[in-house]
C-alpha positions, 0 to 999 in steps of 0.5 A: 497534474496528469496521472503518473503511474508507477514504474514498470518494475514497481508495478510488477512487484506490487502485482506479484505481492498482491497476487500472493496476498490474495492467495494468502487471504483465501488460505485464511478464509479456508482456515476459518471455514475449517474451524482452525485455532483462532490464534493461528488465524490471527497470526496468519492475518497479521502476516497478511497485514505485514505483507500489505504494509510492504506493498504500501511501502513500495507504492509510496516510494514510487509515488514519492519518486514519480509524483511528489518530487516532480510536483515539488520541483514544479513552479505550481504552488497548487501542485505542491500543496496538493501532493503534500496534502495527500501525503499528510492525509495518508499518514493521518489515516494510518494514525487513526487506524492504529 
């Protein structure tokens, strides 16, 4: 299966959110450098994690639309198996991280 990239609207949204997250992480680093209260740093880190999960949701939805659905509709069993294995692996990794 050839590479299929996310739609331009999703790509723009993901890039916008990632740029925001980079700025937020720099702010978190600055808080640590300045010796801010630990709980405040943790709360800011949790905000970054939540925002990153939103980015993942956008990417996953795009992947489902642009890669998974076409692979499922295709006649190639190996393509179907590959995308299903990938999705399963992503969810298994998420479970291990929790």
